[in-house]
C-alpha positions as CSV (number, residue, x, y, z in Angstrom):
1,M,-23.6,45.5,3.8
2,N,-26.2,46.1,0.8
3,A,-27.9,43.4,-0.9
4,N,-25.3,43.7,-3.7
5,A,-22.4,43.8,-1.6
6,A,-23.5,40.7,-0.2
7,K,-23.9,38.8,-3.3
8,T,-20.7,39.9,-4.7
9,W,-19.2,38.7,-1.4
10,L,-20.6,35.6,-1.9
11,C,-19.4,34.9,-5.6
12,L,-15.8,35.5,-4.3
13,F,-16.1,33.3,-1.8
14,V,-17.7,30.3,-3.6
15,F,-15.1,31.0,-6.4
16,M,-12.2,31.3,-4.0
17,L,-13.9,27.6,-2.9
18,L,-13.5,26.1,-6.8
19,P,-9.9,25.4,-7.1
20,I,-9.9,23.3,-3.6
21,A,-13.3,21.5,-4.5
22,A,-11.8,20.4,-8.4
23,S,-8.7,19.3,-6.4
24,A,-10.8,17.4,-3.6
25,A,-12.9,15.7,-6.5
26,G,-9.8,13.7,-8.3
27,L,-8.1,12.8,-4.7
28,K,-8.7,9.2,-4.4
29,E,-7.9,8.8,-8.3
30,D,-5.0,10.6,-8.2
31,M,-4.1,8.4,-5.4
32,V,-4.5,5.5,-7.1
33,A,-2.2,6.4,-9.6
34,L,0.4,7.7,-7.1
35,D,0.1,4.4,-5.6
36,R,0.2,2.8,-9.4
37,A,4.0,4.0,-9.6
38,F,4.8,3.9,-5.4
39,I,4.2,0.0,-5.5
40,P,7.3,-0.6,-8.4
41,A,9.4,2.0,-6.8
42,F,9.0,-0.1,-3.4
43,G,8.9,-3.8,-4.6
44,I,12.5,-3.1,-6.6
45,A,14.1,-1.3,-3.4
46,N,13.3,-4.6,-1.7
47,R,14.9,-7.0,-4.6
48,T,18.1,-8.3,-2.7
49,P,20.3,-8.2,-4.4
50,P,19.7,-4.4,-4.9
51,Q,19.1,-3.5,-8.7
52,P,20.4,0.2,-8.6
53,E,19.3,1.1,-12.2
54,E,16.1,-0.4,-12.3
55,A,15.5,1.0,-8.8
56,K,16.4,4.7,-9.9
57,R,14.3,4.5,-12.9
58,A,11.0,3.1,-10.6
59,M,11.8,6.1,-8.0
60,D,12.0,8.3,-10.7
61,A,8.9,7.4,-12.2
62,F,7.2,7.8,-8.7
63,S,8.8,11.0,-7.7
64,A,7.6,12.7,-10.9
65,Q,4.1,11.2,-10.0
66,W,4.3,12.4,-6.8
67,A,5.5,15.9,-7.9
68,G,1.9,16.5,-10.0
69,F,0.1,15.0,-7.3
70,K,1.7,17.5,-4.4
71,Q,1.1,20.4,-6.8
72,Q,-2.5,19.3,-7.5
73,H,-3.3,18.3,-3.4
74,M,-1.3,20.1,-1.4
75,A,-4.4,22.7,0.0
76,T,-7.0,19.9,-0.4
77,K,-7.9,19.2,3.4
78,G,-11.0,17.5,3.3
79,G,-11.0,19.1,7.3
80,D,-8.0,17.1,8.3
81,P,-5.9,19.9,10.2
82,Q,-2.7,17.7,9.7
83,W,-3.0,17.0,5.8
84,Q,-0.5,20.1,5.1
85,S,2.3,18.8,7.6
86,D,1.6,15.2,6.7
87,L,2.1,16.0,3.1
88,E,5.2,18.2,3.9
89,Q,7.1,15.2,6.0
90,I,6.0,12.5,3.1
91,D,7.5,15.0,0.7
92,R,10.7,14.8,3.0
93,L,10.5,11.0,2.9
94,I,10.2,10.6,-0.8
95,G,13.0,13.2,-1.2
96,A,15.4,11.1,1.4
97,A,14.7,7.6,-0.4
98,G,15.3,9.1,-3.7
99,R,18.7,10.3,-2.4
100,V,19.7,7.3,-1.2
101,I,18.4,5.2,-4.1
102,G,20.2,7.5,-6.5
103,S,23.5,6.8,-4.5
104,G,22.9,3.0,-5.4
105,K,23.8,2.7,-1.8
106,D,22.0,1.4,1.8
107,F,18.7,0.5,0.0
108,A,17.1,-1.1,3.2
109,K,17.2,2.8,4.9
110,A,15.0,3.6,1.4
111,R,12.8,0.7,1.7
112,E,12.3,1.9,5.8
113,Q,11.5,5.5,4.4
114,L,9.1,4.5,1.1
115,K,7.6,2.2,3.9
116,A,6.9,5.1,6.1
117,V,5.6,6.9,3.0
118,R,3.1,4.0,2.5
119,V,1.8,4.0,6.2
120,A,1.1,8.2,6.5
121,F,-1.0,7.8,3.4
122,L,-2.9,4.7,4.8
123,E,-3.4,7.3,8.4
124,L,-4.1,10.1,6.4
125,R,-7.2,8.0,4.7
126,E,-8.5,6.7,7.6
127,R,-8.7,10.2,9.3
128,M,-10.8,11.0,6.4
129,K,-12.6,8.0,6.5
130,M,-11.9,7.1,2.9
131,P,-12.7,3.6,1.7
132,Y,-9.9,2.1,-0.3
133,F,-9.4,-1.5,-0.6
134,L,-5.5,-1.3,-1.4
135,D,-5.1,-0.2,2.2
136,D,-7.1,-3.4,3.4
137,V,-4.8,-5.3,1.4
138,V,-2.0,-3.3,3.2
139,R,-2.9,-4.0,6.4
140,F,-2.8,-7.6,6.3
141,H,0.8,-7.3,5.2
142,D,2.1,-6.7,9.1
143,P,0.3,-10.3,10.4
144,M,1.5,-12.6,7.0
145,E,5.0,-11.0,7.3
146,A,5.5,-11.9,11.1
147,I,3.8,-15.3,10.4
148,H,6.4,-15.7,7.5
149,L,9.3,-14.4,9.5
150,I,8.6,-17.1,12.1
151,A,8.8,-19.8,9.7
152,R,11.5,-18.6,7.1
153,G,14.1,-21.1,6.3
154,K,12.6,-23.7,9.0
155,T,11.7,-27.4,8.1
156,G,9.0,-28.8,10.1
157,E,11.9,-30.1,13.0
158,Q,13.4,-26.6,13.3
159,L,10.1,-25.3,14.1
160,T,9.8,-25.1,18.1
161,A,6.7,-25.4,19.9
162,A,7.2,-21.7,20.6
163,D,6.9,-21.0,16.9
164,V,4.1,-22.9,16.6
165,A,2.0,-20.9,19.6
166,K,3.1,-17.2,17.6
167,I,2.1,-18.5,14.3
168,T,-1.1,-19.6,16.0
169,S,-1.9,-16.3,18.0
170,T,-0.5,-14.2,14.9
171,F,-2.9,-16.4,12.4
172,S,-6.0,-14.9,14.6
173,E,-5.2,-11.8,13.8
174,A,-4.0,-12.1,9.9
175,D,-7.5,-14.0,9.8
176,Q,-9.8,-10.5,10.7
177,R,-7.8,-8.5,8.5
178,W,-7.9,-11.4,5.4
179,A,-11.9,-11.5,6.2
180,T,-11.9,-7.7,5.8
181,V,-10.0,-8.1,2.2
182,Q,-12.7,-10.6,1.2
183,G,-15.4,-8.5,2.0
184,A,-14.3,-5.4,0.9
185,K,-15.8,-3.9,-2.0
186,I,-13.4,-3.6,-4.9
187,D,-14.7,-0.5,-6.4
188,A,-14.0,0.4,-10.0
189,V,-10.7,2.8,-9.6
190,F,-8.8,-0.2,-8.7
191,A,-10.7,-2.7,-11.0
192,P,-12.1,-0.5,-14.4
193,T,-12.5,-3.4,-16.2
194,A,-13.8,-6.5,-16.4
195,E,-10.7,-8.6,-17.1
196,R,-8.7,-7.0,-14.0
197,R,-11.5,-7.4,-12.0
198,D,-11.1,-11.1,-12.5
199,R,-7.9,-11.2,-12.2
200,L,-7.8,-9.8,-9.2
201,N,-10.4,-12.2,-7.9
202,K,-8.1,-14.8,-8.7
203,L,-5.3,-13.4,-6.9
204,I,-7.9,-12.9,-3.6
205,A,-8.7,-16.8,-3.9
206,N,-4.6,-17.5,-4.2
207,E,-4.0,-16.4,-0.6
208,T,-7.4,-17.2,0.6
209,R,-6.4,-20.7,-0.1
210,A,-2.9,-20.0,1.8
211,M,-5.1,-19.2,4.5
212,A,-6.4,-22.3,4.6
213,D,-3.6,-24.8,4.1
214,L,-2.3,-22.9,7.5
215,Q,-5.6,-23.0,9.1
216,R,-5.9,-26.2,8.2
217,D,-2.4,-27.6,9.5
218,L,-2.3,-25.3,12.7
219,A,-5.1,-27.6,13.5
220,A,-3.9,-30.7,12.5
221,G,-0.6,-29.9,14.8
222,D,2.0,-30.6,11.6
223,R,4.7,-29.3,12.6
224,E,6.5,-30.2,8.7
225,A,3.1,-28.7,7.2
226,I,2.9,-25.6,9.2
227,A,6.2,-24.4,8.1
228,K,5.7,-24.9,4.5
229,S,2.1,-23.2,4.7
230,A,3.3,-21.0,6.8
231,Q,6.0,-19.6,4.5
232,G,3.3,-19.8,1.7
233,L,1.5,-16.8,2.8
234,R,4.4,-14.5,1.3
235,G,4.2,-15.4,-2.7
236,P,0.3,-14.7,-3.3
237,F,0.6,-11.6,-1.3
238,S,3.4,-10.1,-2.7
239,A,1.2,-11.5,-6.3
240,L,-1.8,-9.4,-5.2
241,Y,0.0,-6.3,-3.7
242,S,2.3,-6.0,-6.8
243,S,-0.7,-6.2,-9.0
244,F,-1.7,-2.7,-8.1
245,G,1.0,-1.2,-9.4
246,D,2.1,-0.1,-13.1
247,R,5.6,-0.8,-14.4
248,S,4.7,0.7,-17.6
249,A,7.3,3.5,-17.6
250,L,10.1,1.1,-16.2
251,D,9.3,-1.3,-19.2
252,K,9.6,1.9,-22.1
253,N,13.3,2.2,-20.9
C-alpha cells in the first residue's frame, strides 16, 4: 500500500470513529438526564394507593428520554462487550413497565421492572468504572431499607432481641455505604449551581443525623428509641434520592 492509500484509509478510519467518540463524550450527562426522568417515574409507581394518570405521564416522559438516549448511545460501548445486550434488556424492561403502567394494574410488577433498570445501569457504570455520585446513594438504599422494614410499624415492646440484632448487623453495612456517600465527590453534572450543591449538602446532613441517631440508640440499647430511629432512616433518604429527579414535565400537565 502506497503512502497516499495508507493516508486515505487512516482518514476513513478516523471518520468512522467520530460518531462513536461524539456519542461517548456526552454519555455521563445523558445518563444524568435519563435518571432525572427515571426517578419521578419510579417514585410515582411506588405510591400507595396507586396514581395511574400521574404514573402514566411520568412513564411517558421517561420513555421519551430513554428513546433519545438509546438512539444516541446504543453504539457507545466503551470497551464493554455487554453494552449492547444490556441496553437491549433495559429497553425490554422499560417497554414492559410502560405497558403495565398503561394498563393501570399490577404496579408492583412495574416497580420491579423499573428497579431492574436502575440496577442494570448501576452495574453497567461499575464495569465502565464511571464515577457517578447517584450510584453511591443507590447502593446505600438496600441496607437502609432492610433496617426500616425490620422496624416498620413496631413499637419498642414489639421489637424483639432478634430484630435488634438484625438491625445492628445491617447497620454496619449501611454505615460503610453511607460513609462512601459522604466522602464521594459531587461533580458539577449533579450540582451545576451553588444553590443545588447547598441543597444536596443539607439533604445529606439530614440522613447523616438519622444514621447518628440510630447508632446512638443501638449503643444505648433503648428499644423504643431504636424502633423510632430505624424507621426514621427512609424519610431523609427518599428526599435525597427524589431530589435528583425532574418533575417539570409532569408539573406542566
